[in-house]
Biopython code that builds the backbone (N, CA, C, O; Angstrom):
import numpy as np
from Bio.PDB.StructureBuilder import StructureBuilder

atoms = [
    (1, "MET", "N", (0.823, -1.189, 0.000)),
    (1, "MET", "CA", (0.000, 0.000, 0.000)),
    (1, "MET", "C", (0.868, 1.254, 0.000)),
    (1, "MET", "O", (0.536, 2.260, -0.626)),
    (2, "LYS", "N", (1.992, 1.169, 0.719)),
    (2, "LYS", "CA", (2.887, 2.312, 0.812)),
    (2, "LYS", "C", (3.440, 2.693, -0.564)),
    (2, "LYS", "O", (3.540, 3.873, -0.900)),
    (3, "TYR", "N", (3.792, 1.691, -1.342)),
    (3, "TYR", "CA", (4.340, 1.955, -2.665)),
    (3, "TYR", "C", (3.272, 2.489, -3.615)),
    (3, "TYR", "O", (3.565, 3.315, -4.479)),
    (4, "PHE", "N", (2.046, 2.025, -3.458)),
    (4, "PHE", "CA", (0.947, 2.526, -4.272)),
    (4, "PHE", "C", (0.709, 4.011, -4.022)),
    (4, "PHE", "O", (0.504, 4.773, -4.967)),
    (5, "VAL", "N", (0.735, 4.424, -2.771)),
    (5, "VAL", "CA", (0.528, 5.829, -2.428)),
    (5, "VAL", "C", (1.669, 6.680, -2.987)),
    (5, "VAL", "O", (1.424, 7.752, -3.541)),
    (6, "ILE", "N", (2.891, 6.221, -2.850)),
    (6, "ILE", "CA", (4.038, 6.962, -3.378)),
    (6, "ILE", "C", (3.944, 7.084, -4.899)),
    (6, "ILE", "O", (4.208, 8.149, -5.458)),
    (7, "LEU", "N", (3.570, 6.002, -5.558)),
    (7, "LEU", "CA", (3.418, 6.018, -7.011)),
    (7, "LEU", "C", (2.289, 6.959, -7.442)),
    (7, "LEU", "O", (2.422, 7.684, -8.428)),
    (8, "ALA", "N", (1.189, 6.944, -6.705)),
    (8, "ALA", "CA", (0.068, 7.827, -7.040)),
    (8, "ALA", "C", (0.448, 9.290, -6.849)),
    (8, "ALA", "O", (0.107, 10.126, -7.686)),
    (9, "PHE", "N", (1.153, 9.618, -5.756)),
    (9, "PHE", "CA", (1.606, 10.991, -5.554)),
    (9, "PHE", "C", (2.562, 11.420, -6.670)),
    (9, "PHE", "O", (2.493, 12.552, -7.149)),
    (10, "ALA", "N", (3.437, 10.530, -7.074)),
    (10, "ALA", "CA", (4.366, 10.855, -8.163)),
    (10, "ALA", "C", (3.601, 11.115, -9.466)),
    (10, "ALA", "O", (3.935, 12.040, -10.207)),
    (11, "ALA", "N", (2.584, 10.306, -9.744)),
    (11, "ALA", "CA", (1.794, 10.508, -10.957)),
    (11, "ALA", "C", (1.034, 11.834, -10.904)),
    (11, "ALA", "O", (0.892, 12.512, -11.922)),
    (12, "ILE", "N", (0.550, 12.201, -9.726)),
    (12, "ILE", "CA", (-0.158, 13.471, -9.566)),
    (12, "ILE", "C", (0.788, 14.639, -9.814)),
    (12, "ILE", "O", (0.424, 15.589, -10.507)),
    (13, "VAL", "N", (1.994, 14.584, -9.261)),
    (13, "VAL", "CA", (2.962, 15.661, -9.446)),
    (13, "VAL", "C", (3.414, 15.737, -10.903)),
    (13, "VAL", "O", (3.577, 16.834, -11.438)),
    (14, "ILE", "N", (3.615, 14.603, -11.547)),
    (14, "ILE", "CA", (4.010, 14.591, -12.955)),
    (14, "ILE", "C", (2.906, 15.185, -13.822)),
    (14, "ILE", "O", (3.188, 15.939, -14.753)),
    (15, "SER", "N", (1.661, 14.855, -13.527)),
    (15, "SER", "CA", (0.549, 15.421, -14.278)),
    (15, "SER", "C", (0.459, 16.934, -14.083)),
    (15, "SER", "O", (0.164, 17.669, -15.025)),
    (16, "LEU", "N", (0.710, 17.388, -12.875)),
    (16, "LEU", "CA", (0.707, 18.828, -12.608)),
    (16, "LEU", "C", (1.854, 19.515, -13.354)),
    (16, "LEU", "O", (1.679, 20.608, -13.892)),
    (17, "GLY", "N", (3.015, 18.882, -13.385)),
    (17, "GLY", "CA", (4.146, 19.430, -14.134)),
    (17, "GLY", "C", (3.881, 19.472, -15.623)),
    (17, "GLY", "O", (4.294, 20.413, -16.302)),
    (18, "THR", "N", (3.197, 18.464, -16.140)),
    (18, "THR", "CA", (2.845, 18.442, -17.557)),
    (18, "THR", "C", (1.903, 19.593, -17.895)),
    (18, "THR", "O", (2.045, 20.241, -18.932)),
    (19, "ALA", "N", (0.944, 19.839, -17.012)),
    (19, "ALA", "CA", (0.030, 20.961, -17.239)),
    (19, "ALA", "C", (0.793, 22.286, -17.208)),
    (19, "ALA", "O", (0.512, 23.182, -18.005)),
    (20, "LEU", "N", (1.746, 22.413, -16.303)),
    (20, "LEU", "CA", (2.556, 23.623, -16.236)),
    (20, "LEU", "C", (3.365, 23.794, -17.519)),
    (20, "LEU", "O", (3.488, 24.906, -18.033)),
    (21, "PHE", "N", (3.909, 22.712, -18.028)),
    (21, "PHE", "CA", (4.673, 22.767, -19.277)),
    (21, "PHE", "C", (3.810, 23.280, -20.429)),
    (21, "PHE", "O", (4.234, 24.153, -21.186)),
    (22, "PHE", "N", (2.597, 22.735, -20.559)),
    (22, "PHE", "CA", (1.719, 23.164, -21.638)),
    (22, "PHE", "C", (1.235, 24.598, -21.437)),
    (22, "PHE", "O", (0.962, 25.302, -22.409)),
    (23, "MET", "N", (1.130, 25.033, -20.183)),
    (23, "MET", "CA", (0.708, 26.399, -19.930)),
    (23, "MET", "C", (1.816, 27.387, -20.296)),
    (23, "MET", "O", (1.539, 28.450, -20.852)),
    (24, "MET", "N", (3.050, 27.048, -19.994)),
    (24, "MET", "CA", (4.166, 27.962, -20.215)),
    (24, "MET", "C", (4.653, 27.976, -21.658)),
    (24, "MET", "O", (5.214, 28.972, -22.112)),
    (25, "LYS", "N", (4.446, 26.897, -22.371)),
    (25, "LYS", "CA", (4.937, 26.822, -23.750)),
    (25, "LYS", "C", (4.056, 27.680, -24.646)),
    (25, "LYS", "O", (2.845, 27.474, -24.736)),
    (26, "SER", "N", (4.685, 28.642, -25.304)),
    (26, "SER", "CA", (3.922, 29.516, -26.192)),
    (26, "SER", "C", (4.002, 28.982, -27.617)),
    (26, "SER", "O", (5.056, 28.543, -28.077)),
    (27, "ASP", "N", (2.880, 29.030, -28.292)),
    (27, "ASP", "CA", (2.810, 28.536, -29.654)),
    (27, "ASP", "C", (1.632, 29.217, -30.340)),
    (27, "ASP", "O", (0.719, 29.704, -29.673)),
    (28, "SER", "N", (1.650, 29.252, -31.646)),
    (28, "SER", "CA", (0.540, 29.865, -32.378)),
    (28, "SER", "C", (-0.727, 29.027, -32.274)),
    (28, "SER", "O", (-1.828, 29.533, -32.493)),
    (29, "LYS", "N", (-0.577, 27.765, -31.944)),
    (29, "LYS", "CA", (-1.731, 26.870, -31.781)),
    (29, "LYS", "C", (-2.151, 26.866, -30.311)),
    (29, "LYS", "O", (-2.020, 25.850, -29.629)),
    (30, "GLY", "N", (-2.643, 27.975, -29.836)),
    (30, "GLY", "CA", (-2.991, 28.114, -28.424)),
    (30, "GLY", "C", (-4.099, 27.190, -27.969)),
    (30, "GLY", "O", (-4.110, 26.748, -26.820)),
    (31, "LYS", "N", (-5.025, 26.897, -28.852)),
    (31, "LYS", "CA", (-6.158, 26.073, -28.441)),
    (31, "LYS", "C", (-5.735, 24.636, -28.134)),
    (31, "LYS", "O", (-6.173, 24.057, -27.140)),
    (32, "SER", "N", (-4.885, 24.064, -28.983)),
    (32, "SER", "CA", (-4.471, 22.685, -28.735)),
    (32, "SER", "C", (-3.638, 22.589, -27.460)),
    (32, "SER", "O", (-3.717, 21.584, -26.753)),
    (33, "ARG", "N", (-2.843, 23.615, -27.153)),
    (33, "ARG", "CA", (-2.057, 23.630, -25.923)),
    (33, "ARG", "C", (-2.968, 23.710, -24.704)),
    (33, "ARG", "O", (-2.736, 23.035, -23.701)),
    (34, "SER", "N", (-4.006, 24.539, -24.797)),
    (34, "SER", "CA", (-4.907, 24.664, -23.653)),
    (34, "SER", "C", (-5.718, 23.388, -23.457)),
    (34, "SER", "O", (-6.049, 23.034, -22.326)),
    (35, "GLN", "N", (-6.038, 22.704, -24.532)),
    (35, "GLN", "CA", (-6.751, 21.434, -24.400)),
    (35, "GLN", "C", (-5.866, 20.387, -23.731)),
    (35, "GLN", "O", (-6.338, 19.608, -22.903)),
    (36, "LYS", "N", (-4.585, 20.371, -24.090)),
    (36, "LYS", "CA", (-3.661, 19.422, -23.456)),
    (36, "LYS", "C", (-3.474, 19.756, -21.988)),
    (36, "LYS", "O", (-3.385, 18.856, -21.153)),
    (37, "MET", "N", (-3.412, 21.051, -21.662)),
    (37, "MET", "CA", (-3.279, 21.461, -20.270)),
    (37, "MET", "C", (-4.522, 21.058, -19.472)),
    (37, "MET", "O", (-4.411, 20.559, -18.352)),
    (38, "ALA", "N", (-5.699, 21.276, -20.053)),
    (38, "ALA", "CA", (-6.939, 20.906, -19.379)),
    (38, "ALA", "C", (-7.021, 19.392, -19.171)),
    (38, "ALA", "O", (-7.496, 18.927, -18.135)),
    (39, "LEU", "N", (-6.557, 18.635, -20.154)),
    (39, "LEU", "CA", (-6.556, 17.174, -20.020)),
    (39, "LEU", "C", (-5.610, 16.727, -18.904)),
    (39, "LEU", "O", (-5.941, 15.826, -18.133)),
    (40, "ALA", "N", (-4.435, 17.355, -18.817)),
    (40, "ALA", "CA", (-3.481, 17.004, -17.760)),
    (40, "ALA", "C", (-4.040, 17.348, -16.386)),
    (40, "ALA", "O", (-3.851, 16.592, -15.434)),
    (41, "LEU", "N", (-4.727, 18.486, -16.274)),
    (41, "LEU", "CA", (-5.322, 18.860, -14.992)),
    (41, "LEU", "C", (-6.495, 17.951, -14.631)),
    (41, "LEU", "O", (-6.684, 17.617, -13.461)),
    (42, "ALA", "N", (-7.279, 17.551, -15.628)),
    (42, "ALA", "CA", (-8.373, 16.616, -15.373)),
    (42, "ALA", "C", (-7.829, 15.259, -14.924)),
    (42, "ALA", "O", (-8.406, 14.614, -14.049)),
    (43, "LEU", "N", (-6.733, 14.837, -15.519)),
    (43, "LEU", "CA", (-6.093, 13.589, -15.104)),
    (43, "LEU", "C", (-5.606, 13.685, -13.659)),
    (43, "LEU", "O", (-5.730, 12.729, -12.894)),
    (44, "ARG", "N", (-5.052, 14.842, -13.289)),
    (44, "ARG", "CA", (-4.593, 15.048, -11.915)),
    (44, "ARG", "C", (-5.745, 14.951, -10.929)),
    (44, "ARG", "O", (-5.613, 14.331, -9.873)),
    (45, "VAL", "N", (-6.866, 15.557, -11.266)),
    (45, "VAL", "CA", (-8.037, 15.486, -10.387)),
    (45, "VAL", "C", (-8.528, 14.042, -10.272)),
    (45, "VAL", "O", (-8.861, 13.582, -9.180)),
    (46, "GLY", "N", (-8.570, 13.338, -11.390)),
    (46, "GLY", "CA", (-8.992, 11.938, -11.366)),
    (46, "GLY", "C", (-8.067, 11.069, -10.535)),
    (46, "GLY", "O", (-8.529, 10.203, -9.792)),
    (47, "LEU", "N", (-6.762, 11.291, -10.653)),
    (47, "LEU", "CA", (-5.804, 10.528, -9.851)),
    (47, "LEU", "C", (-5.940, 10.847, -8.366)),
    (47, "LEU", "O", (-5.812, 9.960, -7.523)),
    (48, "SER", "N", (-6.196, 12.098, -8.050)),
    (48, "SER", "CA", (-6.363, 12.486, -6.646)),
    (48, "SER", "C", (-7.603, 11.833, -6.044)),
    (48, "SER", "O", (-7.570, 11.348, -4.913)),
    (49, "ILE", "N", (-8.686, 11.823, -6.796)),
    (49, "ILE", "CA", (-9.920, 11.179, -6.313)),
    (49, "ILE", "C", (-9.709, 9.674, -6.169)),
    (49, "ILE", "O", (-10.157, 9.080, -5.189)),
    (50, "ALA", "N", (-9.039, 9.060, -7.125)),
    (50, "ALA", "CA", (-8.766, 7.624, -7.059)),
    (50, "ALA", "C", (-7.884, 7.287, -5.858)),
    (50, "ALA", "O", (-8.099, 6.271, -5.197)),
    (51, "LEU", "N", (-6.898, 8.131, -5.574)),
    (51, "LEU", "CA", (-6.036, 7.901, -4.419)),
    (51, "LEU", "C", (-6.831, 8.006, -3.125)),
    (51, "LEU", "O", (-6.659, 7.184, -2.225)),
    (52, "PHE", "N", (-7.701, 9.010, -3.023)),
    (52, "PHE", "CA", (-8.525, 9.168, -1.828)),
    (52, "PHE", "C", (-9.431, 7.958, -1.620)),
    (52, "PHE", "O", (-9.549, 7.454, -0.503)),
    (53, "ILE", "N", (-10.069, 7.494, -2.687)),
    (53, "ILE", "CA", (-10.957, 6.331, -2.584)),
    (53, "ILE", "C", (-10.165, 5.077, -2.218)),
    (53, "ILE", "O", (-10.638, 4.256, -1.432)),
    (54, "ALA", "N", (-8.969, 4.922, -2.778)),
    (54, "ALA", "CA", (-8.144, 3.750, -2.461)),
    (54, "ALA", "C", (-7.718, 3.759, -0.992)),
    (54, "ALA", "O", (-7.721, 2.715, -0.339)),
    (55, "ILE", "N", (-7.355, 4.926, -0.474)),
    (55, "ILE", "CA", (-6.976, 5.011, 0.943)),
    (55, "ILE", "C", (-8.175, 4.731, 1.832)),
    (55, "ILE", "O", (-8.050, 4.044, 2.846)),
    (56, "LEU", "N", (-9.339, 5.257, 1.462)),
    (56, "LEU", "CA", (-10.541, 5.013, 2.240)),
    (56, "LEU", "C", (-10.918, 3.536, 2.239)),
    (56, "LEU", "O", (-11.280, 2.988, 3.280)),
    (57, "LEU", "N", (-10.835, 2.887, 1.077)),
    (57, "LEU", "CA", (-11.138, 1.454, 0.996)),
    (57, "LEU", "C", (-10.123, 0.617, 1.787)),
    (57, "LEU", "O", (-10.495, -0.350, 2.452)),
    (58, "ALA", "N", (-8.860, 0.988, 1.710)),
    (58, "ALA", "CA", (-7.845, 0.253, 2.460)),
    (58, "ALA", "C", (-8.096, 0.372, 3.965)),
    (58, "ALA", "O", (-7.884, -0.585, 4.709)),
    (59, "TRP", "N", (-8.541, 1.533, 4.406)),
    (59, "TRP", "CA", (-8.858, 1.714, 5.828)),
    (59, "TRP", "C", (-10.073, 0.875, 6.216)),
    (59, "TRP", "O", (-10.074, 0.232, 7.266)),
    (60, "LYS", "N", (-11.112, 0.880, 5.368)),
    (60, "LYS", "CA", (-12.322, 0.109, 5.669)),
    (60, "LYS", "C", (-12.054, -1.399, 5.662)),
    (60, "LYS", "O", (-12.660, -2.143, 6.433)),
    (61, "LEU", "N", (-11.145, -1.848, 4.791)),
    (61, "LEU", "CA", (-10.824, -3.269, 4.723)),
    (61, "LEU", "C", (-9.797, -3.694, 5.769)),
    (61, "LEU", "O", (-9.499, -4.883, 5.889)),
    (62, "GLY", "N", (-9.257, -2.751, 6.520)),
    (62, "GLY", "CA", (-8.301, -3.067, 7.568)),
    (62, "GLY", "C", (-6.871, -3.209, 7.097)),
    (62, "GLY", "O", (-6.025, -3.704, 7.841)),
    (63, "LEU", "N", (-6.581, -2.788, 5.881)),
    (63, "LEU", "CA", (-5.216, -2.899, 5.368)),
    (63, "LEU", "C", (-4.301, -1.842, 5.980)),
    (63, "LEU", "O", (-3.096, -2.057, 6.110)),
    (64, "ILE", "N", (-4.867, -0.716, 6.351)),
    (64, "ILE", "CA", (-4.107, 0.340, 7.024)),
    (64, "ILE", "C", (-4.836, 0.731, 8.298)),
    (64, "ILE", "O", (-6.059, 0.615, 8.377)),
    (65, "GLN", "N", (-4.110, 1.182, 9.271)),
    (65, "GLN", "CA", (-4.677, 1.590, 10.545)),
    (65, "GLN", "C", (-4.336, 3.041, 10.807)),
    (65, "GLN", "O", (-3.211, 3.468, 10.547)),
    (66, "PRO", "N", (-5.293, 3.811, 11.322)),
    (66, "PRO", "CA", (-4.967, 5.195, 11.669)),
    (66, "PRO", "C", (-4.037, 5.241, 12.866)),
    (66, "PRO", "O", (-4.104, 4.384, 13.747)),
    (67, "SER", "N", (-3.184, 6.227, 12.895)),
    (67, "SER", "CA", (-2.298, 6.384, 14.032)),
    (67, "SER", "C", (-2.229, 7.865, 14.375)),
    (67, "SER", "O", (-2.585, 8.718, 13.561)),
    (68, "GLY", "N", (-1.781, 8.157, 15.552)),
    (68, "GLY", "CA", (-1.674, 9.544, 15.975)),
    (68, "GLY", "C", (-2.338, 9.749, 17.315)),
    (68, "GLY", "O", (-2.637, 8.791, 18.027)),
    (69, "ILE", "N", (-2.564, 10.983, 17.649)),
    (69, "ILE", "CA", (-3.170, 11.338, 18.925)),
    (69, "ILE", "C", (-4.677, 11.099, 18.858)),
    (69, "ILE", "O", (-5.330, 11.496, 17.893)),
    (70, "SER", "N", (-5.222, 10.455, 19.878)),
    (70, "SER", "CA", (-6.666, 10.223, 19.888)),
    (70, "SER", "C", (-7.393, 11.525, 20.184)),
    (70, "SER", "O", (-6.793, 12.467, 20.701)),
    (71, "ALA", "N", (-8.655, 11.583, 19.866)),
    (71, "ALA", "CA", (-9.439, 12.811, 19.986)),
    (71, "ALA", "C", (-9.655, 13.242, 21.439)),
    (71, "ALA", "O", (-9.869, 14.426, 21.698)),
    (72, "GLY", "N", (-9.604, 12.317, 22.377)),
    (72, "GLY", "CA", (-9.887, 12.640, 23.779)),
    (72, "GLY", "C", (-8.701, 13.234, 24.529)),
    (72, "GLY", "O", (-8.863, 13.645, 25.678)),
    (73, "GLN", "N", (-7.543, 13.295, 23.940)),
    (73, "GLN", "CA", (-6.363, 13.771, 24.681)),
    (73, "GLN", "C", (-6.012, 15.175, 24.334)),
    (73, "GLN", "O", (-5.047, 15.720, 24.870)),
]
sb = StructureBuilder()
sb.init_structure("model")
sb.init_model(0)
sb.init_chain("A")
sb.init_seg("    ")
for serial, (resi, resn, name, xyz) in enumerate(atoms, 1):
    if name == "N":
        sb.init_residue(resn, " ", resi, " ")
    sb.init_atom(name, np.array(xyz, "f"), 0.0, 1.0, " ", f" {name:<3s}", serial, name[0])
structure = sb.get_structure()
């Protein structure tokens, strides 16, 4: 599970970097660049939602346990 989370975070950061690349690159074909940037950002959102759902499912199935300070202390 630990490696999956690290891989998902890396994919999210790479997708964000790709969107930044398409945003910064100037070209006469501005529309195709903006479409690629929007696709990269949509992919980032999808990966973030998938990561959240995977962590939630892993917690519900008992694969991971919460740790930290309890609420009563």
